[in-house]
N, C-alpha and C positions, 0 to 999 in steps of 0.2 A: 601239514595237515591237508593242504590242497592236493597233494600226490596221493593221499589216502582217500580221496573222494569227497572231503568236506568242503562245501562251498562257502562263500563269505557270510552268508545269512546263518549257516549252521555254526560257524565259528563265532559270530556275534552273539548268537543265542547262548552259546556255552559261556561266553564271557559275562553276559548279562545275568546267568544263572550262578555265577561264582564257581564254574568247575574249571575255567581257564582264567588266568590272570596275565595281563600284559606285562612283560618285563621290558621289552623293547619292541619297536615296530616289527611285527612278523615273528616275535619270539614270545612264547607264552610258558607259564609255570602251570602245571597241572594239579588241580585240587585245593591248593593254598598258594598265597603270594610269597612266603618266605622261601629264600633260596640261601644255601651256605655259600661259603667263598668260592669253591669250585663250581657251584652252580652258576654264580654271577659271572665268573670268568668264561664259562662255556657260552652263557647267554650272549655275552659281549661279542665273543668270536662268531657266534651265528648270525648276530645282528649286522655284522659287517660284510657278511656274505662269503662267497666261495673264494679261497685263496688267503683268507684272512688268518692271522696267527697272533697269539699273545706275544708282547715284545717288550723291549726296554726294561722300566722298572718292575713291571708285572711279571714279566718272564724271569728276571733275575730272582724275584721273590719265590716264584714257582720252583725254580732249580735249586732254591735254598742257598743262593749266594748272597743276597742282601734282603732284609725284611723291608717291606714298604707299608705304610699306613695311608697311601694315597687313596682318595676316594674315587678317583677315575682310574679305569683300566686302560693300560696301553695295548693297542692293537694295531698291527701293520697290515695294510691292504695294498693289493697290487695296482689298482688304478683309481681314478677319480669317479669313474662311471657308477651311479647309483649309490654313492656313499654320502648320505646326508648327515650333517653333525649329530652327534648323540650326547645327551646330557652327562652321562656317567662314563663315557668312553673318550680317551684321548686317541684320535685316529693319526696314524703315521703313513706315509705313502712311500712304498718302494717296491721294486720287483725283488721277490724272494725266489731264489733258485729252489728247486725241490730239495736239495741236499741241505738247505739252511732251515728247513722246517721238519719238525717231528711231532709225535704225540706224547703227551705225559697225561696219564689218567684219562685218556680219551679226549683231551684238549689240544688243539693245535697250537704249537708254541715254537718260537725260534730255537735253533740249536744253541748249545752253550757258547761256542765262538761267536755266532752272530748276536746272541743276546749280549755278550760282553762289549761287541762293537757299538751296538745301539745304546746300551747302558752308558757308555763313555760319552756319548753325545747329550745325555740328559742330566748328568750328576757331576759333582766336583771330582778331580783326579784322585783324591785320596779314597774316595768311596769306590772308584774303579779299581785301585790297588788292592783294597780290601776284598772286593768281589774276586778279582783273579786269585788271591791267597786262598779264599774259600773254595774256589773251583778245583785248584790244586789239592787242597786238603781232602775234599770230597772225591778226588779221582775223577772228576768230570772233564778235566782239561790239564794238558801237560805244556806249559808255557816253554820249558826247555826244548821239548821236541819240535814244538813250532819254530822256535828260534834257530835250531840246528837245521831244519828243512829250508828255512829261508836262506841261510848261509850257503847252502849246497848249489 
């Protein structure tokens, strides 16, 4: 909103009037406070700043690999700079190559291979195996092609 020319007082006025609703520091919902699941996920990515992407459990759920009922959204950020803890966001820190991030429904998310690597850090082995099987079933990932490339 700052880039559109709104100052802090104009934003504060809109919040007080109920036209903007704070979702996270610097991230607002317009008109009403309710956000659907994709809206909450996009808000979390925006709250974590440039270079942030959904990851781990949240990315696995977004890709359809494993459902999650976790209240916190997993987001990977590239640095420590400017990243304060957020109550509904689980922040992970890692440098993500541009080839490891894509967009799904306009939301930055780690690619399927990177998601599977991150997911393996967060859940039991059996859940990772199920996610790999689902990725192959959905034709999002070919385990055998990766294994063959590694052997060459």
